[in-house]
N, C-alpha and C positions, 0 to 999 in steps of 0.2 A: 575498548569494550567490545565484546563479541556482538556481531550484527544481530544475532537472534535474541539478544538480551537487552537491546537498546530501549530506552523509554521513548515511545513515539509521540509524546505530547508534553506540554507544559503542565504544571500542577493543576491549572484550571481546566485542562482538557483540550486546549488549543494546540494545533500542530505548530511547532516552532520552526523558524527558518533553517536552523541547523539540521533538524530531523528531516525536513522536506528536502533539503539538498542531499542528504544521505539516501532518501528514497529515490530521488531522481537519478542518482548514480546507479542504484540497483536496478531501476526500471528502464534505464536507457535515456536517449536524448529527447524522447517524447513520452514522458511518464504517464500523462493522462491518457493518451491514445493507447499506450501499451496495456495499461490496466483495463481500459474500456474494452479493448479487443479480447483480452483474456476472459472478462466477464461475458462478453457476447458469445464466446466459444462454449459457454456453459460451465466453466470451471468454478468450483467453490472457492471461498476465501482461503481455506486450508490448502487446496491444491495450488492456487496462485502463490501463496506464501512459500510453499515448498519449492516451487519453480524458481522463485526469486531469492530464496534463502532469507525470508522475512517472516516474522510471526503472523499467524492468521489474524490476530487482533489488529495488527498494523494495517493489513490489507483492508479490513473492515473499516478502520478509521479513515483511511485514504478514500475509500469508496463513499463514505458518508461526507467527508469534507469536500470532495470533488463532485458530489451528487451523481455518482455512477450507479445506476440501478440495473438489476438483472431483468431481462425481458422475457425470461422463460417462465 
């Protein structure tokens, strides 16, 4: 399946272990820190998604699941 078309969650909206592993491979060895840094740089979910070749909605779900908020 194309990375840009993957389903980021289970039918009930939870992130699954398989999709989290996929995101971790995309975001590198420290996915939480990588995503947190990009948010701190002031990038939008769409910009972060383009950088990591993931849909913006996936970035939004990860930020919500990991409680990463923009401080801007």
